[in-house]
C-alpha positions as CSV (number, residue, x, y, z in Angstrom):
1,M,97.2,111.0,39.9
2,L,98.5,110.8,36.3
3,Y,96.6,108.7,33.8
4,E,99.6,106.3,33.4
5,E,99.8,105.7,37.1
6,K,96.1,105.0,37.3
7,E,96.4,102.5,34.5
8,K,99.3,100.7,36.2
9,L,97.3,100.3,39.4
10,T,94.2,98.9,37.7
11,A,96.4,96.6,35.7
12,R,97.7,94.8,38.8
13,P,96.8,91.1,39.0
14,H,94.2,90.5,41.7
15,N,94.1,87.2,43.6
16,I,92.6,86.0,46.8
17,I,93.7,83.1,48.9
18,L,91.6,82.1,51.9
19,E,93.1,79.6,54.4
20,D,90.8,77.9,56.9
21,R,88.7,81.1,57.1
22,T,91.4,82.5,59.4
23,R,94.0,83.9,57.0
24,L,93.3,85.9,53.9
25,S,96.0,86.9,51.4
26,V,95.1,89.5,48.7
27,S,97.1,90.8,45.8
28,G,96.2,93.8,43.7
29,V,95.4,96.1,46.6
30,I,95.6,99.8,45.9
31,D,94.6,101.1,49.3
32,V,92.7,100.2,52.5
33,E,89.8,102.6,52.8
34,S,88.6,101.6,56.3
35,F,89.1,98.9,58.9
36,D,88.2,97.8,62.4
37,D,88.0,94.4,64.0
38,R,84.7,93.5,62.2
39,Q,85.1,94.9,58.7
40,I,87.9,95.9,56.3
41,V,87.2,97.7,53.0
42,A,90.2,97.5,50.6
43,K,90.4,99.2,47.2
44,T,91.7,96.7,44.7
45,S,92.4,96.7,41.0
46,K,89.1,95.0,40.4
47,G,86.9,97.1,42.8
48,N,86.3,97.6,46.5
49,L,86.6,94.3,48.4
50,I,84.6,94.2,51.7
51,L,85.8,91.7,54.3
52,R,83.6,90.9,57.4
53,G,84.3,88.8,60.4
54,N,85.5,88.8,64.0
55,E,88.8,89.9,65.5
56,L,90.1,90.9,62.1
57,H,93.7,92.2,62.0
58,I,95.8,93.5,59.2
59,D,99.0,91.5,59.5
60,K,100.7,92.8,56.4
61,L,100.0,95.7,54.1
62,I,102.5,96.7,51.4
63,L,100.9,99.1,48.9
64,D,103.9,99.3,46.7
65,T,103.4,95.6,45.7
66,G,99.7,95.5,46.4
67,E,99.9,92.9,49.2
68,L,97.4,92.5,52.1
69,V,97.3,89.8,54.7
70,V,94.4,89.6,57.1
71,T,93.9,87.2,60.1
72,G,90.9,86.6,62.2
73,L,87.6,84.7,61.6
74,I,86.5,85.7,58.1
75,T,82.7,85.3,57.7
76,D,82.0,87.2,54.5
77,L,83.8,88.7,51.6
78,G,82.4,90.4,48.6
79,Y,82.8,93.3,46.1
80,E,81.0,96.6,46.4
81,E,79.2,97.5,43.2
82,A,80.4,100.7,41.7
83,A,77.9,103.4,41.0
84,P,77.4,103.8,37.2
85,G,78.7,107.0,35.7
86,G,80.5,108.7,38.5
87,S,81.3,112.4,38.5
88,L,81.7,114.5,35.4
89,W,85.5,114.8,36.1
90,S,85.9,111.0,36.5
91,R,84.1,110.3,33.2
92,L,86.2,112.9,31.4
93,F,89.6,111.8,32.6
94,K,89.0,108.0,32.8
């Protein structure tokens, strides 16, 4: 990935709207790293977002615009702390 492309992805606005714990809309999504009916890990412009719950479904995912919509019972959401430093290559080309 080119530096300019990476900069565009991390500059996306990131917002979360949770409606009645059953519908979650997220903007600024870069990728979905893993998902099942109990957990979804989404890479966002502000870090990895971890969603936990029951009967989770991805209703909408548009990576070009960074949109993600999840339905199901959402019991927990949080951000994964990034490891400090990273690899030599990631520090050189950051």
